[in-house]
TORNUDREN-314375 format. One record per atom (N, C-alpha, C, CB): residue in one letter; x, y, z. Coordinates in steps of 0.2 Angstrom, whole numbers, plus 5000, padded with zeros to 4 digits. Glycine has a CB too. Example, Ala and Ser with C-alpha at 12.3 -4.5 7.8 and 13.67 -1.06 7.14 Angstrom:
a506649725039;a506249785039;a506649845039;a505749785045;s506449895035;s506849955036;s506450005039;s507049975029;
// end
This chain:
x505650114975;x505950164974;x505950224978;x505850184968;x506450244980;x506450304986;x506150364983;x507350334989;x505750394987;x505550464987;x505650504991;x504950464986;x505850574990;x506150604996;x505550645000;x506650654994;x505550635007;x504950665012;x504950725011;x505050655020;x504250755010;x504150825010;x503350825012;x504250855003;x503150875013;x502350885015;x502050905009;x502350945022;x501350895008;x501050905002;x501150974999;x500250905003;x501351025004;x501551095002;x502051094998;x501651155007;x502551044999;x503251044997;x503350984991;x503751035004;x502750974988;x502750904984;x503150904977;x501850884983;x503650934978;x503950944971;x504350874970;x504451004970;x504450834974;x504750774973;x504250704973;x505150764977;x504550654970;x504050594971;x503650564978;x504350544969;x503350534976;x502950494983;x503350434983;x502050474982;x502250114982;x502450064986;x502750084989;x502650014985;x502250035000;x502349965002;x502750005008;x502649904997;x502250085007;x502250065008;x502450095012;x502350035005;x503950125030;x503750145036;x504350165041;x503450085038;x504750135045;x505150165049;x505550225046;x505650125052;x505750225040;x506050265036;x505650285029;x506650245034;x505050325030;x504550325025;x505050345018;x503950375027;x504750325012;x505050335006;x504950405004;x504850295002;x505450445003;x505350515000;x505150514993;x506050555001;x504750564992;x504450564985;x504950604980;x503650604984;x505050574975;x505550594970;x505250644966;x505850544966;x505550654960;x505350704955;x504750684952;x505850714948;x504250724949;x503650724947;x503650664941;x503350794946;x504150664938;x504150624932;x504450544935;x504650654927;x504550534941;x504850474943;x504150424944;x505350484951;x504250374940;x503850314941;x504050254946;x503850284934;x503550244950;x503750184955;x503450124953;x503550204961;x503850084953;x503550014951;x503649954957;x503849974943;x503049914957;x503049864963;x503249794961;x502349874968;x503149754965;x503349684964;x502549644962;x503649664972;x502549574964;x501949534962;x501349544967;x502249454961;x500749534965;x500249524968;x499649484966;x500049574968;x499049484970;x498649434966;x498149474963;x498349374970;x497549454960;x497149494955;x496549514959;x496849454949;x496449494966;x495849524970;x495949574974;x495649484973;x495549624973;x495649684977;x495049684982;x495649754973;x494649634982;x494149634987;x493549684987;x494449624993;x493549724980;x493049764980;x492649764973;x493349824982;x493049754968;x492849744961;x493249714957;x492749794958;x492949684952;x493349634947;x494049654946;x493149624941;x494549644945;x495349654944;x495349694938;x495749594942;x495049674933;x495049714926;x494749784926;x494549664921;x494249794930;x493849864930;x494049904935;x493049864929;x494349934936;x494549984941;x494950034938;x495049954948;x495050074943;x495550144942;x496250144942;x495450194946;x496650174939;x497450174939;x497750214946;x497650224932;x498050224949;x498550274954;x498950254958;x498250304957;x501550084989;x501750084993;x501550034993;x501750124996;x501549744991;x500949724986;x501049644987;x501049734978;x500549624987;x500549544989;x499949514983;x500249524998;x499949454984;x499349424979;x499249344981;x499649424971;x498749334978;x498549254980;x498549234972;x497649244984;x498449274967;x498549244960;x499049274956;x497949264955;x499449254952;x499949284949;x499849344946;x500249244944;x500349404948;x500149464945;x500949504945;x499549494950;x500949574946;x501349614946;x501349684950;x501449624941;x501749714953;x501749774956;x502049844954;x502049744961;x501749894955;x501849954951;x502549994955;x500950004952;x502750044952;x503250084955;x503050144959;x503550104950;x503450184961;x503450234966;x503250294968;x503950244967;x500350054973;x500150014977;x499749974971;x499750044983;x498949834970;x498549794966;x498249754970;x498849764962;x497749704969;x497349674974;x497549594976;x496649684970;x497449584982;x497649514984;x497049484987;x498349504989;x497149424988;x496549374991;x496549374999;x496649284988;x496049355001;x495949375009;x496549325012;x495249355012;x496749365018;x497149335022;x497149265025;x497149375028;x496449245024;x496249175026;x496249135022;x495649175029;x496449155016;x496649105009;x497249065011;x496849155002;x497148995009;x497848955010;x498348955006;x497648875011;x498448995002;x498949014999;x499549065000;x498749034994;x500049044997;x500649095000;x500749134994;x501449055002;x500649204995;x500649244988;x501349294989;x499849294987;x501649314984;x502249364985;x502149424982;x502849334982;x502149484986;x501849534983;x502449584979;x501549564989;x502949554979;x503649584976;x504049534972;x504249614982;x504649554970;x505049514966;x505549454970;x505349554962;x505549474977;x506049434981;x505849364982;x506149464986;x506249324985;x506249254987;x506049234994;x506749234985;x506049294999;x505749275005;x506349305010;x505749185006;x506449255015;x506849285020;x507549285019;x506649255025;x507849255014;x508449265012;x509049225015;x508549335013;x509649215013;x510149175016;x510149185024;x510949185013;x510249135028;x510349145035;x509849175040;x510849185036;x509249175037;x508649205041;x508249165041;x508349255038;x508149125048;x507749075049;x507149085053;x508049025052;x507249155055;x506649185059;x506549265058;x506749165067;x505949285059;x505849355058;x506249395064;x505149375058;x506349465062;x506649515067;x506149535071;x507049575063;x505449535068;x505049565073;x504349535071;x505049645074;x503749545075;x503149525072;x502649575074;x502849445073;x502249595070;x501749645071;x501049615069;x501849715066;x500449645073;x499849625073;x499549665067;x499549635081;x499149635063;x498649675058;x498049685060;x498649645051;x497749745058;x497149755058;x496549705058;x497049795054;x496649655053;x496149605055;x496249545059;x495949585049;x496749555063;x496949495068;x497449445065;x496149465071;x497649455059;x498349415057;x498949455059;x498449405050;x499449435056;x500149455060;x500549465054;x500549395065;x501049505054;x501549505050;x502249485053;x501449565048;x502549445050;x503349435052;x503849465047;x503649355052;x504049515050;x504549555046;x505249535047;x504449625048;x505649535042;x506349515041;x506649565038;x506449455038;x507249595041;x507649625036;x508249585032;x507749685039;x508249585026;x508749545022;x509249585018;x508449495018;x509249645019;x509849685016;x509649765017;x509849665007;x510149805015;x509849865015;x509349905012;x510249895014;x508849925014;x508249945012;x507849885009;x508350005007;x507949825012;x507749775009;x507349735014;x508349725006;x506649735015;x506349705019;x505749645017;x506049745023;x505649595020;x505249545018;x504649535024;x505649475018;x503949555022;x503449535028;x503049485025;x502849605030;x503049435029;x502549375028;x501949385032;x502849315031;x501449375029;x500749395032;x500449315034;x500249445027;x500349305041;x500249245043;x499549235046;x500749235047;x499049195044;x498449195046;x498349125049;x498049225041;x497949115055;x497749045057;x498348995055;x496949025053;x498949025056;x499648975056;x499948965049;x499548905058;x499648995044;x499848985038;x500049055035;x499448955034;x500549055030;x500849115026;x500349125021;x501549105022;x499949195020;x499449185014;x499749245009;x498649195017;x500249285012;x500449335008;x501149355009;x500049385008;x501449385005;x502249405005;x502249475002;x502749345001;x502549515007;x502649585004;x503349585004;x502349655007;x503849624999;x504349624999;x504649694997;x504649574996;x505049744999;x505349794997;x506149774995;x505349855003;x506249804988;x506749794985;x506949844981;x506649744981;x507149904984;x507249964979;x506550004979;x507349944971;x505949974982;x505350024982;x504949994987;x504950024976;x504450044989;x504050014995;x503549964991;x503550084998;x503149934995;x502649874993;x501949894996;x502949804996;x501449864993;x500749874996;x500349814994;x500349934992;x499749804998;x499349764996;x498649774998;x499649704998;x498249754994;x497449754996;x497149694997;x496949794991;x497249665002;x496949595004;x496149595006;x497449565011;x495749605001;x495049595002;x494849655007;x494849525004;x494949715006;x494849775010;x495349785016;x494149765013;x495849745018;x496349765022;x496849785018;x496449715026;x497049855019;x497649875016;x498349875020;x497549945013;x498849835017;x499449845020;x500049875015;x499649765023;x500449915019;x501049955016;x501649935020;x500950035017;x502249915017;x502949905019;x503349945017;x503149855017;x503649995020;x504150035017;x504850005017;x504150105020;x505350055013;x505950035011;x506350035018;x506150075006;x506150075023;x506450075030;x506150015034;x506250145033;x505649975033;x505549915036;x504749945040;x506149895041;x504549995041;x503850015044;x503449975040;x503750085044;x502949955043;x502249925041;x501649945045;x502349835042;x501149965040;x500549985042;x500049945039;x500450055039;x499449935043;x498749905040;x498149945041;x498649835043;x497649945037;x497149985039;x496549955035;x497250055037;x495849975036;x495349965032;x494950015030;x494849925035;x494650015025;x494250075023;x494550135020;x493850095029;x494450185018;x494550245016;x494750235008;x494950275022;x494450195005;x494650164998;x494150214993;x494550064998;x494450204987;x494150234981;x494250194975;x494250304980;x493650184970;x493750144965;x493950194960;x493250104963;x494450174957;x494650224950;x494250194944;x495650224948;x494250224938;x494750294937;x494350354940;x494950314929;x494750404942;x494450454946;x495050494948;x493950434951;x494850554951;x495250594955;x494950594963;x495250664953;x495350574968;x495150564975;x495650604979;x495050484976;x495350614985;x495650654990;x495950604995;x495150714995;x496650614996;x496950565000;x497250585006;x497350524996;x497350555012;x497550575018;x498150635017;x497950505022;x498250675022;x498950715022;x498850775017;x499650665019;x498150795015;x498150835009;x498350815003;x498550885010;x498450765001;x498750724995;x497950714991;x499150644997;x498050714984;x497650694979;x497850634976;x497550744974;x497450594972;x497650544967;x497250544961;x497650454970;x497650554955;x497250544950;x497350474946;x497450614945;x496850434946;x496850364945;x496650354938;x496450324951;x496950324933;x496850304927;x496950234925;x497150354923;x496550204921;x496650134918;x497150144912;x495850094917;x497650094913;x498150094907;x498150034902;x498750114910;x497749974906;x497749914903;x497449864908;x498549894901;x497549804905;x497149744910;x497649744916;x497149654905;x497249744922;x497649744928;x498249794929;x497949664929;x498049854924;x498649894926;x498349964927;x499149894920;x498549994932;x498250054933;x498750104937;x497550044937;x498750184935;x499250214936;x498850284940;x499550234929;x499250294946;x499050344950;x499450404951;x498750324956;x499250464949;x499750514950;x499550544958;x499550564943;x500150544960;x499950584968;x500150664967;x500450534974;x499650684969;x499750764969;x499650814975;x499250784965;x500250844974;x500150904981;x499950964978;x500950924985;x500151024982;x500051084981;x500351114976;x500051114986;x500951084974;x501451114969;x501351064963;x502151114973;x500851014962;x500750974957;x500950894958;x501051004951;x501050854953;x501150794953;x501850784957;x501050764947;x501950744962;x502450724966;x502650664965;x502450744971;x502250614963;x502550544962;x501850514958;x502750514969;x502150454957;x501650404952;x501650334954;x501950404943;x501150304955;x501150234957;x500850194951;x500650224963;x501150134950;x500750094943;x500850024946;x501150104935;x500149994944;x500149924945;x500249894938;x499449914947;x500549834938;x500549784932;x500449724933;x501149784929;x499849714935;x499549634938;x499749624945;x499949564934;x500049664948;x499849664956;x499849724959;x500349624959;x499749724966;x499649794969;x500349824970;x499349784975;x500249884972;x500949924974;x500749974980;x501249964968;x501249984983;x501150044990;x501650094990;x501050014997;x501550144993;x501950204995;x502050225003;x501750254991;x502450255003;x502550295010;x502650365008;x503150265015;x502250415008;x502150475004;x502250525011;x501350485000;x502850535013;x502950575020;x502550555025;x502650645019;x502450495028;x502150475033;x501250455032;x502150535039;x501250465026;x500550445023;x500650385018;x500150515020;x500350325020;x500350265018;x499850255011;x500150225023;x500050245006;x499550245000;x499550174996;x499750314995;x499050134996;x499050074992;x498650074986;x498950004997;x498850064979;x498550064974;x498449984971;x498950104970;x497849944971;x497649874968;x497749884961;x497049844969;x497749814959;x497849804952;x497249804948;x498049744951;x496649814953;x495849834952;x495849914952;x495249804958;x496249944952;x496150004951;x495850044960;x495650014944;x495850004964;x495650034970;x496250064974;x495149984976;x496150124977;x496650164981;x496450184987;x496750224978;x496950174992;x496650194998;x497350215001;x496250145003;x497150275007;x497750305011;x497650295018;x497950375008;x498250305022;x498150305029;x498650345032;x498150235032;x498550375037;x498950415041;x499050405047;x498850465040;
// end
């Protein structure tokens, strides 16, 4: 889901997945829903984390407008969103980017604000993120990956918090994470003017580009941000 870009001091609009044209945060009431993801967040069991821009190794769902996935070294192909991959006529990626753990992401544009990023490790596709109306995000055992509606991709490690709770994020943002169900967490992204966006997992990770700050929320309640 698109969120209008603004700084934390202008956070009156909403905050997955997620970069070249970062999602602008929409209204405070806007809920961003992600795609599918795996149950592993690499930090805590998928059922016991907190709520608050997805890929997976186990079946799952993503939140709207970051859940956990298995390690990039796993030998399974996981889809972080609801898409089918490269789409018609796409036999090769538009570009390839190196990820922080040494694996790579093969990024393909399949439509307007519609991108697919295949995460490849040791020659095998181990996870897939897809934007289709919203950013996407993934927690791959401690490596966070976000893919935006504009096709920008970022990866990082650390700077994570286990919900529920309220946590400081990069760029002056805060996240209030709550658990709302099994493998389902919600994070309100808060700026100086109040709630600017909401992320929610529903069995899968989700991500968001909040004016250049990438945020991932896992289905185990782990939230992390990167600028």
